[in-house]
C-alpha positions as CSV (number, residue, x, y, z in Angstrom):
1,M,3.2,19.3,6.9
2,N,0.9,17.7,8.7
3,D,-0.1,13.8,7.9
4,L,-3.2,14.1,6.0
5,T,-1.6,16.6,3.7
6,F,1.1,14.8,3.2
7,Q,-1.1,11.7,2.2
8,E,-3.1,13.5,0.0
9,V,-0.4,15.2,-1.8
10,L,1.6,11.9,-2.1
11,K,-1.7,10.0,-3.7
12,E,-1.7,12.8,-6.1
13,K,1.8,12.6,-6.9
14,T,1.9,9.0,-7.4
15,T,-1.0,8.8,-9.7
16,Q,0.6,11.1,-11.8
17,I,4.5,9.4,-11.5
18,T,2.0,6.1,-12.9
19,D,0.3,7.7,-15.1
20,R,3.8,8.9,-16.5
21,I,5.5,5.7,-16.6
22,R,2.6,4.2,-18.2
23,M,3.3,6.2,-20.9
24,L,6.6,5.0,-21.2
25,L,6.1,1.3,-21.2
26,P,6.3,-0.8,-24.3
27,K,2.6,-1.5,-27.1
28,E,1.3,-5.1,-26.2
29,E,1.6,-6.1,-29.7
30,G,3.6,-8.6,-32.0
31,R,4.9,-11.8,-31.4
32,Q,6.2,-10.8,-28.4
33,R,3.3,-9.8,-27.0
34,I,3.0,-12.0,-24.2
35,L,6.4,-11.1,-23.0
36,F,5.5,-7.1,-23.2
37,E,2.4,-7.9,-21.1
38,A,4.2,-9.8,-18.4
39,M,6.7,-6.4,-18.3
40,N,3.7,-4.1,-18.0
41,Y,2.1,-6.4,-15.7
42,S,5.3,-6.2,-13.0
43,V,5.2,-2.6,-13.1
44,L,1.7,-1.5,-12.9
45,A,1.1,-4.0,-10.3
46,G,0.4,-1.6,-7.9
47,G,3.5,0.2,-6.4
48,K,4.7,3.6,-4.1
49,R,6.7,4.9,-7.0
50,V,9.0,5.9,-4.4
51,R,12.6,6.1,-6.4
52,P,11.3,7.9,-9.8
53,M,9.0,9.8,-6.9
54,L,12.4,10.6,-4.9
55,M,14.4,11.2,-8.4
56,Q,11.7,13.6,-9.4
57,E,11.5,15.8,-5.6
58,T,15.4,15.6,-5.4
59,Y,15.4,17.5,-8.8
60,R,12.7,20.1,-8.0
61,C,14.2,20.8,-4.7
62,L,17.9,21.5,-5.9
63,G,16.8,23.8,-8.7
64,G,15.4,21.4,-11.8
65,A,13.7,23.4,-14.2
66,R,10.1,21.9,-14.8
67,E,10.0,22.9,-17.8
68,R,12.9,20.1,-18.9
69,E,11.4,17.3,-16.5
70,E,9.2,15.2,-19.9
71,D,12.7,15.9,-21.7
72,I,15.1,14.8,-19.5
73,L,14.0,13.2,-16.2
74,V,10.8,11.5,-16.7
75,P,12.6,9.0,-18.9
76,F,14.8,8.2,-16.3
77,M,12.1,8.3,-14.0
78,G,10.9,5.6,-15.7
79,A,14.2,3.7,-16.1
80,I,14.6,3.3,-12.3
81,E,11.0,2.2,-12.0
82,M,11.6,-0.7,-14.5
83,I,15.4,-1.7,-13.1
84,H,13.5,-1.8,-9.7
85,S,10.5,-3.8,-11.0
86,Y,12.6,-6.2,-12.6
87,S,15.0,-6.7,-9.7
88,L,11.6,-7.6,-7.7
89,V,10.4,-10.4,-10.5
90,H,13.7,-12.0,-10.1
91,D,13.6,-11.7,-6.2
92,D,10.2,-13.9,-6.3
93,L,11.1,-16.5,-8.4
94,P,11.7,-20.4,-7.1
95,A,15.1,-19.9,-7.3
96,M,15.4,-16.8,-4.8
97,D,12.7,-15.8,-2.2
98,N,9.4,-18.3,-4.2
99,D,6.8,-15.9,-3.4
100,M,3.5,-16.4,-4.9
101,Y,1.8,-12.8,-4.2
102,R,3.7,-8.8,-3.9
103,R,1.7,-5.7,-3.3
104,G,-1.4,-7.9,-3.1
105,K,-1.4,-9.7,-6.1
106,L,0.4,-12.4,-7.7
107,T,3.7,-12.3,-8.3
108,T,4.9,-12.5,-12.5
109,H,6.3,-15.8,-12.7
110,A,2.7,-16.9,-10.4
111,A,0.9,-15.3,-13.2
112,Y,2.3,-15.6,-16.6
113,G,4.9,-18.8,-15.5
114,H,8.6,-19.7,-14.0
115,A,10.1,-18.9,-18.0
116,M,8.4,-15.7,-18.7
117,G,8.9,-14.6,-15.2
118,I,12.8,-14.1,-16.0
119,L,11.8,-12.8,-19.7
120,A,9.8,-10.1,-18.1
121,G,12.8,-9.3,-15.7
122,D,15.1,-9.3,-18.5
123,G,12.8,-7.4,-21.1
124,L,12.8,-4.8,-18.4
125,L,16.7,-4.1,-17.1
126,N,17.1,-3.8,-21.4
127,F,13.8,-1.5,-21.8
128,A,15.2,0.8,-18.8
129,F,18.2,1.5,-20.6
130,E,16.5,1.9,-23.8
131,T,14.2,4.3,-22.0
132,A,16.9,6.5,-20.3
133,L,18.6,6.8,-23.4
134,A,15.7,8.2,-25.1
135,A,16.4,11.7,-23.0
136,N,16.6,14.4,-25.3
137,G,19.4,16.9,-23.7
138,Q,20.0,20.1,-25.2
139,G,23.3,22.1,-24.7
140,N,25.3,21.2,-21.3
141,E,22.3,18.5,-20.4
142,G,24.1,16.4,-22.8
143,K,26.9,15.4,-20.5
144,L,24.3,15.6,-17.5
145,L,22.6,12.9,-19.1
146,Q,25.6,10.5,-19.6
147,K,26.9,11.2,-16.6
148,A,23.4,10.4,-14.8
149,L,23.3,7.3,-16.9
150,R,26.7,6.1,-15.2
151,V,25.2,6.3,-12.0
152,L,22.2,4.2,-13.3
153,A,24.1,1.9,-14.6
154,G,26.2,1.8,-11.5
155,K,24.2,1.5,-8.8
156,S,22.1,-1.1,-10.7
157,G,24.6,-3.6,-11.6
158,A,27.3,-6.2,-10.3
159,R,28.6,-3.1,-8.0
160,G,25.3,-2.0,-6.9
161,M,22.3,-4.0,-6.4
162,V,23.3,-6.7,-8.4
163,G,26.1,-7.4,-6.0
164,G,23.9,-7.4,-2.5
165,Q,21.3,-9.7,-4.0
166,T,24.2,-12.0,-4.9
167,V,25.8,-11.8,-1.5
168,D,22.6,-12.4,-0.3
169,V,21.6,-15.3,-2.2
170,I,25.1,-16.9,-1.5
171,G,24.8,-16.4,2.1
172,T,21.2,-18.1,2.5
173,G,21.4,-20.5,5.6
174,K,24.4,-19.1,6.8
175,S,25.2,-16.5,9.6
176,F,26.2,-12.8,8.8
177,S,28.3,-10.3,10.7
178,E,26.5,-6.8,11.1
179,E,29.5,-5.6,8.9
180,E,28.7,-8.4,6.1
181,L,24.6,-7.5,6.9
182,L,25.0,-3.9,6.2
183,F,26.9,-4.2,3.2
184,I,24.4,-6.6,1.4
185,Y,21.6,-4.1,2.3
186,K,23.4,-1.3,1.4
187,L,24.0,-2.5,-2.2
188,K,20.7,-4.6,-2.4
189,T,18.6,-1.9,-1.2
190,G,20.4,1.0,-0.8
191,A,22.4,1.3,-4.2
192,L,18.7,2.1,-6.1
193,L,17.6,5.0,-3.4
194,E,21.3,6.6,-4.2
195,A,20.7,6.0,-8.1
196,S,17.4,8.2,-7.4
197,M,19.0,11.3,-5.7
198,M,22.0,11.4,-7.2
199,V,20.2,11.0,-11.0
200,G,17.7,14.1,-9.6
201,A,20.3,16.1,-8.4
202,I,22.4,15.8,-11.2
203,L,19.8,16.2,-13.9
204,A,18.8,19.9,-11.7
205,G,22.8,20.5,-12.6
206,A,23.8,20.1,-9.0
207,D,27.9,20.4,-8.0
208,D,29.8,17.3,-7.2
209,E,29.6,17.5,-3.5
210,T,25.6,18.2,-3.3
211,V,25.1,15.0,-5.6
212,R,27.8,13.2,-3.3
213,A,25.2,14.4,-0.1
214,M,21.6,12.9,-2.2
215,E,24.2,9.9,-2.1
216,E,25.1,10.2,1.6
217,V,21.2,10.8,2.6
218,A,20.1,7.6,0.6
219,A,22.3,5.0,1.9
220,D,21.1,6.4,5.7
221,V,17.6,5.8,4.3
222,G,18.2,2.8,2.2
223,L,19.5,0.8,5.3
224,A,16.4,2.0,7.7
225,F,14.4,1.3,5.0
226,Q,15.8,-2.0,5.0
227,I,15.5,-2.8,8.7
228,Q,12.3,-1.5,9.0
229,D,11.2,-4.1,6.3
230,D,13.1,-6.7,8.9
231,V,10.8,-5.7,11.5
232,L,7.7,-5.8,9.3
233,D,8.3,-9.3,8.3
234,V,8.1,-10.3,12.1
235,T,5.2,-8.0,13.0
236,S,3.0,-7.6,10.1
237,T,0.1,-9.6,8.4
238,V,0.1,-10.7,4.6
239,E,-2.9,-8.5,4.6
240,E,-1.7,-5.4,5.9
241,L,1.9,-5.8,4.2
242,G,0.5,-6.8,0.9
243,K,3.3,-10.1,0.7
244,A,4.5,-12.8,2.8
245,V,5.8,-12.7,6.1
246,F,7.9,-14.5,7.7
247,S,9.9,-15.1,4.3
248,D,13.4,-14.1,5.9
249,E,13.0,-16.9,8.7
250,K,11.4,-19.2,6.1
251,N,14.4,-18.5,3.5
252,K,16.7,-19.1,6.6
253,K,18.4,-15.5,5.8
254,T,20.0,-13.4,9.0
255,T,18.7,-9.7,9.4
256,Y,19.0,-6.8,11.8
257,V,16.2,-8.3,13.7
258,S,17.5,-11.9,14.1
259,L,20.9,-10.4,15.5
260,F,20.1,-7.7,17.7
261,G,16.1,-7.9,18.1
262,I,13.3,-5.8,17.2
263,E,14.0,-2.8,19.7
264,A,17.9,-2.4,18.5
265,A,16.3,-2.7,15.2
266,K,14.0,0.0,15.5
267,K,16.7,2.3,17.1
268,M,18.8,2.1,15.0
269,V,16.2,3.0,12.2
270,E,15.6,6.4,14.2
271,K,19.5,6.6,14.1
272,L,19.7,6.7,10.6
273,T,17.0,8.6,9.7
274,D,17.9,11.2,12.0
275,R,21.3,11.4,10.5
276,A,20.1,11.5,6.8
277,L,17.4,14.5,8.0
278,V,20.6,16.2,9.3
279,K,22.4,16.0,6.2
280,L,19.5,17.2,3.9
281,N,18.6,19.9,5.4
282,M,22.2,21.6,4.9
283,Y,21.0,21.4,1.3
284,V,17.4,21.7,1.1
285,G,15.7,24.5,1.7
286,N,11.6,24.9,3.4
287,N,9.9,25.6,0.8
288,E,7.1,23.2,-0.4
289,D,9.2,21.3,-2.1
290,G,11.5,20.5,0.6
291,E,8.8,19.8,3.0
292,F,7.2,17.3,0.8
293,L,10.6,15.7,0.5
294,R,11.6,15.3,3.7
295,A,7.9,14.2,4.5
296,L,8.7,11.4,1.9
297,L,11.6,10.1,3.3
298,M,10.3,9.9,6.4
299,S,7.4,7.8,5.3
300,L,9.8,5.0,4.1
301,V,11.3,4.9,7.4
302,K,8.1,5.3,9.3
303,R,6.0,2.6,6.9
304,T,3.8,0.2,8.6
305,K,3.5,-1.9,5.1
């Protein structure tokens, strides 16, 4: 798949996924209307829909039934994007990274106030599980939904994304070793990517070996993604990246670039990417779905914004 074709398909899929997620968001009504507005603003203020797209494409590549997507897959696609969005809302807060812009727009706390930023994140996390629990399984699908929920909860919680964020926060201003830094990256960034591909595989009915393989692929891509983010933080611009640059330096955070330099970071991205693709090729064929999934993973680690 050449780059032009990939970009065209990516744009179409991103629009379709955004439309699917929009239909799942709460109506902006009632006494807590401002909360729903802030929640919806957070989810719909741009974004590449990487995690729901990874979930969708993994599901399709592993033989998931297209006719069952709306009932069992789409609620989880919405849930993973809501969880990702809530994490960004809280990550941008003054007590965390204190960023005023993301995706070229005001962050949620900058647009709605500090308190509403906290509440919008809280609301999105809870609403994510309300959404996932609305999935309608038939027969054996009920067991698959339960398994997928366990993965989603585990990867987004204290042993997953939140745990990684915690170690990152308490280490602000301190120096990390490579092992400590990669631990943070695996949980903070990689956990939701792992959840995306694992849930897609589970809902497609894949066996445990295949689910573990998708977890490993996503883990390597997650590390490569975060290291590439470190590179972009010192080589990009606010206009190109859509958020503040040099934020890691400003917040005195150890990054792969600060430990080893830009060139070593780029080489690690290549190494992790190659390993992920080798593993993926063992389970995914060369059909149209497989080609797009490979191109999607490559776009995450080769991105410039």
